[in-house]
C-alpha positions in Angstrom: -51.9 66.2 -49.3 -53.0 69.8 -50.1 -49.4 71.0 -49.4 -48.1 69.1 -52.5 -50.7 70.7 -54.7 -49.8 74.1 -53.3 -46.1 73.4 -53.9 -46.6 72.5 -57.5 -48.7 75.7 -58.1 -45.7 77.9 -57.2 -43.0 75.8 -58.8 -39.9 78.0 -59.1 -36.4 78.0 -60.6 -33.8 79.0 -58.0 -30.6 80.5 -59.2 -27.4 78.5 -58.8 -26.2 80.9 -56.2 -29.3 80.5 -54.1 -29.2 76.7 -54.4 -25.6 76.6 -53.3 -26.3 79.0 -50.3 -29.2 76.8 -49.4 -27.2 73.6 -49.4 -24.4 75.1 -47.4 -26.9 76.1 -44.7 -27.5 72.5 -43.9 -25.0 70.5 -41.9 -26.3 67.0 -42.2 -24.2 64.2 -40.8 -24.8 60.5 -41.2 -26.2 59.1 -38.0 -28.2 62.2 -37.2 -31.2 61.1 -35.1 -34.7 62.1 -36.2 -37.8 61.5 -34.1 -39.7 59.4 -36.6 -36.9 58.4 -38.9 -39.1 58.3 -42.0 -37.5 59.9 -45.1 -39.0 60.9 -48.4 -36.5 60.4 -51.2 -36.8 62.2 -54.6 -34.7 61.2 -57.7 -34.6 63.1 -61.0 -30.9 62.7 -62.0 -31.6 61.4 -65.6 -34.8 60.2 -67.4 -37.0 58.7 -64.6 -39.0 60.7 -62.1 -39.0 58.6 -58.8 -39.9 59.0 -55.2 -40.0 56.7 -52.2 -40.8 56.8 -48.5 -38.3 54.7 -46.5 -38.0 54.0 -42.7 -34.9 53.8 -40.6 -34.6 50.0 -41.1 -34.5 50.3 -44.9 -38.1 49.3 -45.5 -39.7 50.9 -48.5 -43.1 52.0 -47.3 -44.3 53.5 -50.6 -42.8 54.3 -53.9 -43.7 55.6 -57.4 -41.9 56.1 -60.7 -42.6 57.6 -64.1 -40.4 56.2 -66.9 -39.6 58.4 -69.9 -38.2 55.4 -71.9 -41.1 55.5 -74.5 -40.5 59.1 -75.2 -36.7 58.9 -75.6 -37.0 55.8 -77.8 -38.4 58.1 -80.5 -35.2 60.3 -80.5 -32.8 57.4 -80.2 -31.5 58.6 -76.8 -32.2 61.1 -74.0 -32.7 64.7 -74.9 -32.0 66.8 -71.7 -34.7 69.5 -72.4 -37.3 66.9 -73.1 -36.4 65.0 -69.9 -36.6 68.2 -67.9 -40.1 69.0 -69.1 -41.3 65.5 -68.4 -39.9 65.7 -64.8 -41.8 69.0 -64.3 -45.0 67.5 -65.6 -44.8 64.4 -63.3 -42.9 65.1 -60.1 -45.8 66.4 -58.1 -47.9 63.3 -59.0 -45.1 60.9 -58.3 -44.3 62.3 -54.9 -48.0 62.3 -54.1 -48.3 58.7 -55.1 -45.3 57.6 -53.1 -46.7 59.3 -50.0 -50.2 57.9 -50.5 -48.8 54.4 -51.0 -46.8 54.7 -47.7 -49.7 56.0 -45.7 -47.4 58.6 -44.2 -48.5 62.2 -43.9 -46.0 64.9 -45.2 -46.0 66.4 -41.7 -44.8 63.1 -40.2 -41.7 62.9 -42.4 -38.4 63.2 -40.6 -36.5 64.6 -43.6 -36.5 65.0 -47.4 -33.6 63.5 -49.3 -32.9 64.5 -52.9 -30.3 63.7 -55.6 -28.3 66.9 -56.2 -25.4 65.4 -58.2 -24.0 64.1 -60.5 -26.4 63.7 -63.4 -28.2 65.8 -66.1 -28.2 69.4 -64.8 -31.6 70.2 -66.3 -33.2 67.0 -64.7 -31.5 67.5 -61.3 -32.8 71.1 -61.2 -36.4 70.0 -61.3 -36.1 67.6 -58.3 -34.0 70.1 -56.3 -36.4 73.0 -57.0 -39.4 70.9 -56.0 -37.7 69.6 -52.9 -36.5 73.0 -51.6 -40.0 74.3 -51.7 -41.3 71.2 -49.9 -38.6 71.5 -47.3 -39.4 75.2 -46.7 -43.1 74.5 -46.3 -42.8 71.4 -44.1 -39.9 72.8 -42.1 -38.0 69.5 -42.4 -34.3 68.8 -42.6 -32.9 68.4 -46.1 -30.4 65.7 -47.0 -28.5 66.3 -50.3 -27.7 62.9 -51.9 -24.8 62.1 -54.1 -26.1 60.0 -57.0 -23.2 57.5 -57.1 -23.0 57.1 -53.4 -26.7 56.2 -53.3 -26.2 53.6 -56.0 -23.3 52.1 -54.1 -25.3 51.9 -50.8 -28.6 50.7 -52.2 -27.5 47.0 -51.9 -27.6 47.4 -48.1 -31.4 48.0 -48.4 -32.0 44.5 -49.8 -29.0 42.5 -48.6 -26.9 42.2 -45.4 -23.7 43.6 -46.8 -21.0 44.7 -44.4 -18.3 47.3 -45.0 -16.0 47.3 -46.7 -17.1 46.0 -50.1 -16.2 46.5 -53.8 -18.6 48.2 -56.1 -18.7 48.7 -59.9 -21.1 51.4 -61.0 -22.1 51.8 -64.6 -24.3 54.9 -64.7 -24.2 57.5 -67.4 -20.9 59.3 -67.6 -20.1 58.5 -64.0 -18.9 54.9 -64.3 -16.5 54.0 -61.6 -14.9 51.2 -59.5 -14.7 52.0 -55.8 -14.1 50.4 -52.4 -16.9 51.3 -50.1 -15.5 51.6 -46.6 -18.4 53.4 -44.9 -21.6 55.4 -45.6 -19.6 58.5 -46.7 -16.2 56.8 -47.1 -15.3 55.8 -50.6 -11.9 54.9 -52.1 -12.1 55.6 -55.9 -10.1 53.0 -57.8 -10.9 54.1 -61.3 -13.5 55.9 -63.5 -14.6 56.6 -67.0 -12.6 59.4 -68.8 -14.7 60.7 -71.7 -18.0 59.3 -72.9 -20.8 57.5 -71.0 -21.1 53.8 -72.2 -24.9 54.2 -72.5 -24.4 57.3 -74.7 -21.9 55.5 -76.9 -24.3 52.5 -77.3 -27.1 54.9 -78.2 -25.0 56.4 -81.0 -24.1 53.0 -82.3 -27.7 51.9 -82.2 -28.8 54.9 -84.2 -26.1 54.3 -86.8 -27.2 50.7 -87.2 -30.9 51.7 -87.2 -31.6 49.0 -84.7 -34.9 50.7 -83.8 -36.2 49.3 -87.1 -35.6 45.7 -86.0 -38.7 44.2 -84.2 -36.6 42.6 -81.4 -35.0 46.0 -80.6 -37.9 48.3 -81.2 -38.8 48.7 -77.5 -35.3 49.2 -76.2 -32.7 52.0 -76.4 -29.2 51.3 -77.5 -27.9 52.0 -74.0 
């Protein structure tokens, strides 16, 4: 696990141009065969730092998560710079814990998959930056993940759901109704136009001072 400690020690902030060039250099296609087919997934699209090691059959071999809920409760909603800092402070530990729980060595991974969009830009940048360094050190394929596509397909990890199926996603400002016809084949039927439902409910909760009520003191408005 020394490689993770080394990665965190030289944590960097790539420019947008370098990130885009890096992503364009990868031509990943669904169905690509890997020798071991064990993937490390990293997620930092909003306020939780999460990682998991998953095999080709969908079994979660190990996972870890750091929730920021307690911190954001104090401000009545998610503050992007605060979320970014918390991701930076916890991402190395979370990835380490997921790998340790799985019993899989970093060198035995087939690929590293990371959420790159959509989401909070500051939060996404932390996960992407960490992943790019890990990919470079381990010389593993990189799989850029679309946040909403991942949400839509997660049901297939726990249930035998065949294509096509209808999905309603309520996630931040990216709420949508879509027909899922394949792993990368989505027919968008409708989406939110202006404000995220969760953000709207956070604002209502602040106006009503719901945090002062005992039954609401441990929950955000959203």
